[in-house]
C-alpha positions in Angstrom: 0.0 0.0 0.0 1.4 3.4 -1.0 1.8 6.2 1.6 -1.0 8.7 1.7 -0.3 12.5 1.3 -0.9 12.7 5.1 1.7 10.1 5.6 4.2 11.9 3.5 3.6 15.1 5.5 4.3 13.2 8.7 7.3 11.7 7.2 8.7 15.1 6.2 7.6 17.3 9.1 7.1 15.2 12.2 10.5 13.3 12.1 8.7 10.1 11.5 11.2 8.9 8.9 13.1 6.7 11.4 10.1 4.3 11.6 8.6 4.9 8.2 8.9 2.0 5.7 12.3 0.4 5.8 13.2 2.6 8.7 11.7 -0.1 10.9 14.6 -2.3 10.2 17.5 0.2 10.4 19.4 1.5 13.4 19.2 5.2 12.5 17.2 5.9 15.7 20.3 4.9 17.7 23.3 7.2 18.7 25.7 7.4 15.8 28.5 5.6 17.5 26.2 2.7 18.4 24.6 2.5 14.9 28.0 2.3 13.2 28.8 -0.9 15.2 25.4 -2.5 14.6 26.2 -4.3 11.3 28.4 -7.4 11.1 28.9 -9.9 8.2 26.1 -12.4 8.0 28.3 -15.5 8.2 29.9 -14.2 11.4 26.5 -13.4 13.0 25.0 -16.9 12.1 28.1 -18.8 13.2 28.3 -17.1 16.6 24.6 -17.4 17.4 24.3 -21.0 16.2 27.1 -22.1 18.5 25.5 -20.5 21.6 22.0 -21.7 20.7 22.9 -25.3 20.0 25.0 -25.7 23.1 21.9 -24.6 25.1 19.7 -27.0 23.1 22.1 -29.9 23.7 21.9 -29.4 27.4 18.1 -29.4 27.3 18.0 -32.5 25.2 20.3 -34.3 27.6 17.9 -33.4 30.5 14.9 -34.5 28.5 16.6 -37.7 27.6 17.2 -38.6 31.3 13.6 -37.8 32.1 12.0 -39.6 29.2 12.3 -43.2 30.5 8.9 -44.6 29.4 7.3 -44.9 26.0 4.0 -43.6 27.3 2.2 -40.7 25.7 1.2 -41.7 22.2 -0.5 -45.0 21.5 -0.8 -44.8 17.6 2.2 -45.2 15.3 0.8 -42.4 13.0 -1.6 -39.5 13.4 -2.4 -36.2 11.8 -4.4 -33.1 12.9 -5.0 -29.4 12.9 -3.7 -26.7 15.2 -4.4 -23.0 15.9 -4.1 -20.3 18.5 -2.6 -17.0 19.5 1.0 -15.7 19.2 3.1 -13.0 20.8 6.1 -11.9 18.7 9.0 -9.5 18.9 12.6 -9.4 17.7 15.8 -10.5 19.5 19.4 -9.4 18.9 21.2 -6.0 19.2 19.3 -2.8 20.2 15.9 -4.4 20.6 15.3 -4.0 24.3 12.5 -1.4 23.9 10.5 -3.5 21.5 7.4 -5.0 23.0 5.4 -8.1 22.1 3.0 -7.9 19.2 -0.1 -10.1 19.3 -1.1 -12.3 16.4 -2.4 -15.8 15.5 -1.3 -19.0 13.9 -3.0 -21.9 12.1 -1.6 -25.2 10.8 -1.6 -28.9 10.2 0.8 -31.7 11.2 1.6 -35.4 10.6 3.1 -37.6 13.3 5.1 -40.8 12.4 6.9 -43.1 14.8 10.6 -43.5 14.1 11.8 -45.2 17.3 10.5 -46.2 20.7 9.1 -43.0 22.2 10.4 -40.9 19.3 8.2 -39.4 16.5 8.9 -37.3 13.4 6.5 -34.4 13.2 6.5 -32.3 10.0 4.1 -29.3 10.0 2.9 -26.5 7.8 1.8 -23.4 9.6 0.7 -19.8 8.9 2.4 -17.7 11.6 2.1 -13.9 12.4 5.3 -12.3 13.7 6.8 -8.8 14.0 7.1 -6.3 16.8 5.4 -3.3 18.4 7.3 -0.2 19.5 6.2 2.8 21.5 8.3 5.9 21.4 8.2 9.6 22.1 8.3 11.9 19.1 9.7 15.3 20.1 8.0 17.0 17.2 4.5 15.6 17.9 2.7 18.7 19.1 0.0 16.6 20.8 2.6 15.1 23.1 1.3 11.6 22.6 3.3 8.4 22.5 3.8 7.3 18.9 3.4 3.6 18.0 5.2 1.7 15.3 4.2 -1.9 14.4 6.0 -4.2 12.1 3.8 -7.1 10.9 5.5 -10.1 9.3 3.4 -13.0 8.0 5.2 -16.3 7.3 4.4 -19.8 6.0 6.4 -22.1 8.3 7.7 -25.6 7.5 8.8 -27.1 10.9 10.6 -30.4 10.8 10.2 -31.5 14.4 10.7 -34.5 16.7 8.4 -35.4 19.6 8.8 -37.7 22.6 6.9 -38.1 25.9 8.0 -37.5 29.4 6.1 -39.6 32.0 5.9 -37.3 35.1 3.1 -39.5 36.7 0.2 -41.6 35.5 -2.0 -38.7 34.8 0.6 -36.2 33.5 2.5 -37.3 30.4 3.4 -34.2 28.3 5.0 -34.5 24.9 8.1 -32.5 24.1 8.6 -31.1 20.5 11.8 -29.7 19.1 13.6 -29.2 15.8 14.4 -26.7 13.0 12.1 -24.8 10.8 12.2 -23.0 7.4 9.8 -20.2 6.6 8.8 -18.1 3.6 7.7 -14.5 4.2 4.3 -13.8 2.7 4.0 -10.1 3.6 5.8 -7.4 5.5 3.9 -4.3 6.5 5.0 -1.3 8.6 2.3 0.7 10.4 3.2 4.0 12.1 0.7 5.8 14.4 1.4 9.4 15.4 -1.3 11.0 17.5 -4.6 10.4 15.7 -2.9 9.8 12.3 -1.4 6.7 10.9 0.1 5.4 7.7 1.0 2.0 6.3 3.7 1.0 3.9 4.9 -2.3 2.4 8.5 -3.2 3.2 10.9 -4.4 0.4 14.0 -5.1 2.5 12.6 -8.0 4.6 14.3 -11.3 3.8 12.0 -13.7 2.0 13.1 -16.7 4.0 13.8 -17.5 7.6 15.5 -20.4 9.4 15.4 -21.1 13.1 14.6 -23.5 15.9 11.4 -24.4 17.8 11.0 -26.0 21.3 7.6 -26.7 22.9 5.3 -29.0 24.6 1.9 -30.8 23.9 -0.4 -31.8 26.8 -3.4 -34.0 26.3 -6.6 -32.2 27.4 -9.6 -34.3 26.6 -10.5 -36.9 23.9 -8.9 -35.8 20.6 -7.9 -32.3 22.0 -4.4 -31.2 23.1 -2.9 -28.0 24.4 0.1 -26.6 22.5 2.8 -24.3 24.1 6.0 -23.5 22.2 8.5 -20.8 21.3 10.7 -20.2 18.3 13.7 -18.1 17.4 15.1 -17.2 14.0 18.8 -17.5 13.3 19.0 -15.3 10.2 18.7 -11.5 10.2 15.3 -10.5 8.9 16.8 -7.7 6.8 18.0 -8.8 3.3 21.1 -6.7 2.7 24.9 -6.8 3.2 25.9 -6.3 6.9 22.4 -6.3 8.2 21.5 -5.2 11.7 21.4 -8.1 14.2 17.6 -8.4 14.4 15.9 -11.8 14.4 12.4 -13.2 14.8 11.3 -14.4 18.2 7.9 -15.6 19.2 5.8 -17.7 21.6 2.5 -19.3 21.0 -0.4 -21.1 22.7 -3.2 -23.0 21.2 -5.4 -26.0 20.7 -4.6 -29.1 18.6 -7.1 -31.6 17.3 -6.1 -35.1 16.4 -8.1 -36.9 13.7 
């Protein structure tokens, strides 16, 4: 969607350019000496973050492996179903401490296949809403209101997960899910609200794909219904340019799953 004349006026006269359009993904609202240091080569960023993340995941998997001593949890060798619920998303990385969680939703389907005793392969396809919400003070806003910037990123996710059960007691046997995901960006929209005015722009610099990791849990509720809780983190900067700022997707979700 193209910017309206009112949006162009705000962009020019109200110092809104730092969050207008692709300004959502830059560091030009930071002090100059900080912004200069924000960019690093992509391969250096990914290598450093992957090492830290996978060390943490390895420790978690070792703990889960010790706890998962019984094959309880899933009686069928194969199942499929539908899922949906709510999400809360933001970014992680450098200079994102002020960004708040942005609410959204998700909807998807899964297939579960046994690959070993108490270990299942779980490919999924999900529509997932991500992004962030940011409140800031604009010194040129004559109304003195807080301005709001919202980045909305919609993805089609393709998680390749594994699932196993942890038998805590006879009545509580949660399933743990974990694994990587690949995602394709469907849309990227920036919305900026200043006082009673707002404008919307499509972003061109958002990377079309994302790669990351998911960890979560599934708890049987009743009959064919389960409760899903999980979180995910991207490992590739969301900006598609050389030396991008270290900003990555981060989200948590909760929802209901129905098993056919």
